[in-house]
C-alpha positions in Angstrom: 0.3 -0.4 0.1 1.0 3.3 -1.2 1.3 5.8 1.9 -1.7 8.5 1.9 1.0 11.8 2.2 2.7 10.2 -1.0 -0.6 9.6 -3.0 -1.7 13.4 -2.3 2.3 14.2 -3.3 2.1 12.4 -7.0 -1.5 14.3 -7.9 0.2 17.0 -7.4 2.6 16.9 -9.3 0.7 15.3 -11.8 -1.8 18.0 -11.9 1.7 20.6 -12.3 2.7 18.8 -15.2 -0.8 19.3 -16.7 -1.1 22.8 -16.4 2.5 23.5 -17.7 1.5 21.7 -20.5 -1.3 23.2 -22.1 -0.1 27.0 -19.4 -0.4 29.8 -23.0 1.1 33.2 -21.4 -1.1 36.5 -21.7 -0.2 38.4 -24.8 0.3 41.7 -22.0 1.5 40.5 -18.8 0.5 42.0 -15.4 3.2 44.8 -14.6 3.4 42.3 -11.5 4.7 40.0 -13.9 7.3 42.4 -16.3 10.7 42.4 -15.4 12.1 46.2 -14.0 15.8 46.7 -15.0 17.6 48.9 -12.2 17.7 52.9 -13.5 21.0 54.4 -14.1 21.5 57.1 -12.2 23.9 59.6 -12.6 24.3 62.1 -9.8 26.6 65.6 -10.1 28.9 66.6 -7.5 28.9 70.4 -8.4 28.1 71.6 -5.2 29.9 71.5 -1.6 32.5 72.9 0.5 35.1 72.0 -2.2 33.6 73.2 -5.0 35.2 75.7 -6.9 33.1 78.6 -7.3 32.0 79.7 -10.9 29.8 82.0 -12.3 26.4 80.1 -12.5 24.0 82.0 -10.4 24.7 78.4 -7.7 26.6 78.8 -4.2 28.7 76.0 -5.7 31.1 76.4 -2.4 28.3 76.3 -0.2 29.3 79.7 1.6 26.4 81.4 1.3 26.8 83.4 -1.7 26.2 83.1 -5.0 29.1 83.4 -8.1 30.7 85.8 -5.5 34.3 86.8 -7.6 32.0 87.1 -11.3 31.7 91.1 -10.5 34.7 91.5 -12.5 34.0 89.3 -15.9 32.6 91.3 -19.0 30.0 88.7 -19.7 28.1 90.9 -22.7 31.9 91.7 -23.9 30.9 95.6 -23.8 34.4 96.1 -21.8 32.8 97.0 -18.6 31.4 94.4 -16.0 28.9 94.7 -12.7 32.1 96.3 -10.5 32.7 98.7 -13.5 29.0 100.1 -13.4 27.8 97.8 -16.0 23.8 98.1 -15.0 23.1 94.9 -17.1 25.9 92.9 -17.8 23.9 90.5 -20.0 23.3 93.3 -22.8 25.9 94.5 -24.9 24.1 98.1 -25.8 23.7 98.6 -21.8 26.9 100.1 -20.1 28.3 103.6 -18.1 28.2 106.2 -21.2 26.6 103.9 -23.7 24.1 106.1 -26.0 20.6 105.7 -24.8 18.6 103.7 -27.2 15.0 105.4 -28.1 11.7 102.5 -27.3 13.5 99.5 -26.2 12.5 100.1 -22.7 16.5 100.3 -21.1 18.8 102.4 -19.7 21.5 101.7 -21.7 23.8 104.5 -20.5 23.3 103.1 -16.7 22.1 106.6 -15.5 19.2 105.3 -14.1 17.1 106.5 -16.5 15.2 105.2 -19.7 15.3 107.0 -23.0 15.4 110.2 -21.1 17.0 112.3 -23.6 13.8 110.7 -26.7 10.2 112.2 -27.2 8.1 108.9 -26.9 5.1 109.9 -26.8 5.3 112.9 -29.8 4.7 116.0 -27.6 7.6 118.2 -27.8 9.3 117.3 -24.7 11.3 115.0 -23.0 13.0 113.8 -20.0 15.4 115.4 -20.2 13.5 118.2 -21.0 11.3 118.3 -18.0 8.0 115.9 -19.7 7.3 114.1 -15.9 5.4 111.6 -18.1 7.2 110.8 -21.3 3.8 108.3 -22.5 2.1 110.5 -22.7 1.1 113.2 -24.9 -1.3 115.4 -22.4 1.4 115.7 -20.2 4.5 118.6 -20.9 6.1 121.3 -19.0 3.3 123.5 -21.7 0.5 121.7 -21.5 -2.2 123.5 -19.7 -3.4 122.4 -16.0 -7.0 120.5 -15.8 -8.9 118.3 -13.6 -7.3 114.8 -14.5 -6.1 114.1 -11.3 -2.7 114.4 -13.3 -0.2 116.8 -13.3 -0.5 118.2 -16.3 2.0 120.5 -16.2 5.0 119.2 -14.6 5.2 121.4 -11.9 5.1 118.9 -9.2 1.5 119.6 -8.1 -1.5 117.9 -9.3 -5.2 120.7 -10.6 -3.0 123.3 -9.0 -5.5 126.2 -8.2 -8.6 124.4 -10.3 -11.1 124.5 -7.8 -11.5 120.5 -9.1 -13.8 119.6 -6.3 -16.3 122.4 -6.8 -19.5 122.4 -8.4 -18.6 126.4 -10.2 -21.8 127.0 -11.8 -24.1 125.0 -9.1 -25.2 122.4 -11.4 -25.2 119.6 -8.6 -21.6 118.0 -10.3 -17.6 119.4 -9.8 -15.2 118.7 -12.5 -13.9 115.5 -10.4 -18.0 114.6 -10.0 -17.6 114.5 -14.3 -18.8 118.0 -15.7 -17.4 118.1 -18.8 -17.7 121.7 -18.9 -18.0 123.5 -15.1 -19.1 127.1 -16.2 -22.6 125.7 -17.7 -25.5 124.7 -15.6 -26.7 123.2 -18.4 -24.2 120.8 -19.1 -23.2 118.1 -16.5 -23.8 114.0 -16.2 -27.1 114.5 -15.8 -28.4 116.7 -18.7 -29.9 115.8 -22.0 -28.7 115.3 -25.1 -30.0 118.3 -27.4 -28.7 119.0 -31.4 -26.5 121.9 -30.6 -23.0 120.8 -31.1 -22.3 120.6 -27.3 -21.5 117.5 -25.1 -24.5 118.1 -22.8 -24.6 115.1 -20.6 -20.8 114.5 -20.8 -20.7 111.2 -22.2 -17.7 112.4 -24.9 -20.3 111.9 -27.6 -21.5 115.2 -29.5 -25.0 115.4 -30.7 -25.3 111.3 -30.1 -28.6 110.0 -32.9 -30.9 110.2 -29.6 -30.2 113.9 -28.5 -33.4 115.7 -28.9 -34.4 117.5 -32.5 -32.7 114.7 -34.0 -34.1 113.8 -36.9 -34.4 110.6 -39.8 -32.1 110.7 -43.1 -32.4 108.5 -45.5 -29.7 106.5 -48.2 -30.0 107.8 -51.3 -29.0 105.1 -53.1 -29.2 106.5 -56.9 -29.2 109.8 -56.3 -32.2 111.2 -57.6 -33.4 113.2 -54.0 -35.7 109.6 -52.8 -34.9 106.8 -50.5 -36.7 104.1 -48.8 -37.6 103.3 -45.2 -35.5 100.4 -44.8 -31.9 102.7 -45.1 -32.1 105.2 -42.9 -30.1 106.5 -39.4 -31.6 108.9 -36.5 -28.6 112.3 -36.9 -28.5 115.4 -35.7 -27.3 116.3 -38.9 -27.8 115.4 -42.9 -24.8 112.9 -43.8 -23.8 112.6 -46.8 -25.5 110.5 -49.1 -28.8 110.9 -46.7 -31.7 112.9 -47.8 -34.8 113.7 -45.8 -37.5 112.2 -48.3 -38.3 109.0 -47.7 -41.0 108.4 -50.8 -39.2 107.0 -53.4 -40.3 103.7 -53.8 -37.6 102.2 -56.0 -33.6 104.1 -55.1 -32.0 101.2 -57.9 -33.7 103.3 -60.6 -32.0 107.1 -61.1 -34.8 109.3 -63.3 
């Protein structure tokens, strides 16, 4: 008689052999069955107390200072280093005494000013001429001061002597409150626009289409003095190519 334990072992061997005989491996084995190759790692030892400091924007020698000694280098080959006063040692057009270039938004001559001799806004004044905002043509030493919160005439004062917070015409609005003519009580942001050639309501538009007194004008496509009702505009004045007569039944035919 074969011991019971041996019989069990023999059956297990037979089952294992059958499994190996008919086993078909999967086309895409699970990740757990894929052999992982070791990853090669390269360590860069460029920062440590024994490394010489180089000009790379890092504290190579770990002394708490970055690129010490690099101020004497002329990185842009313009003849000046940072130690010599080069305010941008990566731009060869910027160095002490360089000609100031207009419209490059750079301090080329390293004097702390940008485009100072250039008239950037075309108002006839540069920074050297006293223009306190050379990007606004309404601001220069010859400008007239107005109530706008700006130093228009570049005298160092804002809206001086104008009473900009006062309602000078008694209409309930000051210049700071949006009154575009504080000497005329009929002109203010609450006024009704009228066909009179004035911006009554201070919206920046003179005689806008819905002004009191505006009329309908019609496009005269054939030049016969008449048009149809579909081609019309509401305006205080007649535009070129428009007429006031709207009775033309065929504006494609000229009489």
